[in-house]
N, C-alpha and C positions, 0 to 999 in steps of 0.2 A: 341501718345504713350498710349492712353487709350483704344485701341481696345481689345476686349475680346480674351483670348487665344484660345477659341473654333473657333472663326472666323478666326484667323490666321491659325490654323490647317486646316480648311476647304479650305482656299485659297491656302495653300501649297499643299494640295491634288489635287486641280484642276490644278495647274501648273504642278505637277508631272505626273498626268494622261495624259498630252499632250506632255511631253518632247520628246518622241521618234520621233514623226513626226511633230514637231512644225514648223510652217512657221517662216520666219525671224522676222516678226512683233510680233509674239507670243513669240519668244525667247527674243526679246528686252523688251517686257512687263514683262516677267519673271525676267530678269536681273534687270530691274528697280525696280520691287517689292522686290527682294532680298536685294537691296541696301537701300531701304527706312527705314528699321528697323532691328537691329541685331536679333530681335525675329523672323523675317521672315526667315532669313538665317538659324537660329538654328532649326526652325520647319521643313524646307525643308531638312536639313541634317539629322535630326532625322528620317524623313520619308524614306529617301533613305537608311539609315542604317537598318531600320526595314524591308524594302522590301527585302534587301539583306539577312537578317537573316532568312526570311521564307524559303529560299533555303536550310537551314540546317535541316529542320524538315522533313526528308525523310520518317519517319514513320507515320506522321500525314496525313492520306489520305484526311480528310476534308479540312485542310488548303492548302495542295498541290493542290487539285482540285480547290479551290478558286483562288489560285495564277495563275494556268495554264490558267483558263478561262479568268481572267482579263488581263494576259499578251497578250493573243490573242486579247482581246478587245482593248488593247492599240495600237496594231499594225494596227487596223482598225479605229483609232480614227476619221479620216476624215468623216467616214460614220455614226458617232454617232448622234443620236438624242440628244438634250440637256438633256432629261431625263436620257438617258443611261450614258452620261458623268457624271452627278451628282450622279448616282448610284455607278459608279466606285469611284468617289471622296468620297462618303459617306462610302464605304467599307474601303478606305484608312484611313479616319478619324477615323473610328471605331478601326482599328488596332492601329493607333497612340494614340488614347485615352485610350487604355489599355485593350480592350476586350480579346485579346490573351495574352497580357503581364501578366495578372493576373491568367491565367489558369495554373494549376499545371504542365501540360505537356509542357509548353513553357519554354525552358531553358533561364536562365538569361544571358544577354550579358556579355562577358568577361570584367573584370574591366580594365580600362586604367592604364597603368604605365607611369608616367610622368618623363621627363628628361629635365634639363635646364642647361645653362652655364651663368656665369656672364660676364661683360664687360672685354674683353681681355683674357678670359678663353677658352681653348679647352678641350673637353672631349671625350675619346674613350669608347664606351659602347658595350660589347658583348651581343648578343641577344639569347633567348632560342633556336632558330632554327639553330644556328651556324652562322648567319649573324652578321655583326658588323657595328656600326654607329659611325662616328666622328662628334660631334656637334661643330660648329664654335662659335665665340664670340657672346654673348648676344642672344642665341638661345633657343628655347623651342619646345618640341614635346611630343605627347602622343601616346602610342603604345598599340594596341589591337590585340591579337592573338586568333584565334579560330580553330576549326577543318578544316574549309574551307577557311579561309582568314588570311592574315597578313596585318594589316592596321596600317599605321603611319600617324598621322596628324601633319604636320609641322606648328606650330602656329606662330612662328617668327624665323627670322634668316636663318641659312644655315646649311646643313648637307651633309656629304658624306656617301653613303650606299654601303657596300660590301655584296651582297645578296647571301645567300646559296640557291642552286637550290632545288626547291620543286614544281614540276608541278601541284600537287594536291592542293596547297595553294598559289595562286598568292600573290605577295608582292606588295602592292599598297601604294603610298604616296599621301595623299590628301593635297592640298593647296587651301583652299576655295572650289570653284567648279571645280578646275583643278585637274586632276588625272595623276599620272605617274605609270605605271605598268611594273614590271620587273620580269624576271626569270633568276637567275644566272648571275648577272652582277654587275658592279661598276659604280656609277653615283653620281652626286651632284644635290641638289635642293636648291634654294635660294628664299626666300619669300621677296618680295619688295612691297612697296605701289603701287597697281594697276597692278602688274605683277608677274609672276613666271619665274625663270630662271632654266633651266634643262641642265646639261652638262653630256654627256655620255663619259665615259672613256674606258669601256670594255663591250662587250656583246650587248644586245639590250634592249631598253625600248620603250614603246608606251606612247605618251603624248596625253591627251585629253583635249580640251578647247572648251566648248560648243559642237557644232556638228563637230568640226574639230578634226581629229585624225591623228597623224603622228608616224612613227617608226624611231627612230634616229639610226644613225650609229656611231661607235666610233669616238671620237674627233669632235663631232658636238654639238652645243648648240642651244636650242630652247628657245625663249622668248615668253611666253604666256601672252598677254596683253589684258586687258579689253577694251582698246582704239583701238589697231591696229591689234588684232588677233594674229596669230602665225607667227613668223619669225624664220628661221633656218640658221645658219652660221657655218663655221668651227672654231675650237678653238685650241689654242696651249695648250696641256696638261700640259706642264711645268708651264705655267702661271696659269692655272686653279687649280693646286694642290699645289701651293706655300704656301698657308696658313696652310696646314697640318704640315709644318715644321717651321711655324712662320715667313714666308717671304711674303712680298708684292712685286711683280715684275711688273714694268711698262716699256713699250716701246712706246715712242711717245704718251703718254696719256695726254689728256688735264688736266690742273691743277684742274679744277672743279671736274673731275672724280677722280684724285689722292686724293684730299682732302676728298671727300665723302667716299672713300674706307678706307683711313687711320683713319678717325674719328670713324669708327666702332669698333676700337680696343683700343682706348685711351680716358681717361678722359680729357687730355689736347688737346683741339680742335685747328685745323688749320682753318683759315678763309681767304677769299680774301678781301683785303681792297679796291679793284677796280674791278668792273665786267669785265673790258677789259682784265683782266688777265685770265679769265676763259678758253680760248681756247689756251693759251700758253702751249706748250708741254714739258713734263718732262720724262726722262728715268732713270731707276736705280732700284737696289734691296735694300729693306729696311726691317728692323726688324719690324714686326707688333707691334704696340703699342709705337714705338719710333718716335713720331711726330716731336720731336726736330731735329732729324737727317734729316728728310725730308725737314724741313724748312731750315736747314743749307745748304743742297745740292742745294736746289732751289736758295738760295742767291748766291751760288758760280757759278752755271751754267747759271742761267737766269738773266735777267735785273730786279731783284726784291731785296728788302731788307725786313728784318723781324722786326716787332714791336711787343711788348708785351702789350696787353690790358687785364688787369686782369690776368687770367690764360691762355688766348688764345694766339696763335701765329698767327699774322696777316701779310700776304704777301701784300706788296704795291710796286708800280713801283719805280724804282730808280730815 
């Protein structure tokens, strides 16, 4: 944790300069580097946002020429001499370090507007472009709008986006290094430890995870996982949207899954008193946040009983 910020910025630039044509070993090295230190990921994300922002300076011939030349260089990175790669990295570090940031002609980035919900809370938020967002329980996001982009960073939790069409300004949701891009559509994004879950309800979205990119169709769900890559499966929209009305719907769901989902909405936690109960299945519709009803239903339907340990409800075999 004692590495100098300039060294981190330089390493971020080197990884960024290679990302378009990186071999699998280089992608793994980049991902490992990003996970080593929160400052690594922050520097890489800052660099990516800065690179995107240079596209907005259509009137700045010098900067546009610099960006165009180095984009072409990035596409030919395999033919770089080490000196050329370091030159590109140095240029990126110079940008990151503030050379253009302090110039009077460089527009300041739009300020982020932050939204958050508490445990058990849902919030519907109208956006300046006519889009709307519903934040689920214990969620947080930051929104930045510019002339060319609409960027949402989902920092935790889950949200449903109803996106107003604007082909000139893509609507992009960022979850770590994963991105979800939409034009006139309705979809959900959920951030979980080690993965991102994207559920498309209407329209089309493109999901990007590393070098993998897929376009989802309505009623499909993509799981973007750091461990297993991208997996896509059909989803029942009735189950996917139940939380919007305060309902949790389960059909033959393992108790471990039911408990994990229910605990997202309530301070009174459900727990399994015996790991053998994890795969026992439960069906039913329950009010989000009412964990006592879930425990009561389980004790009536399944061979379990409920014990109270402190404030928790513990399911144990009968």
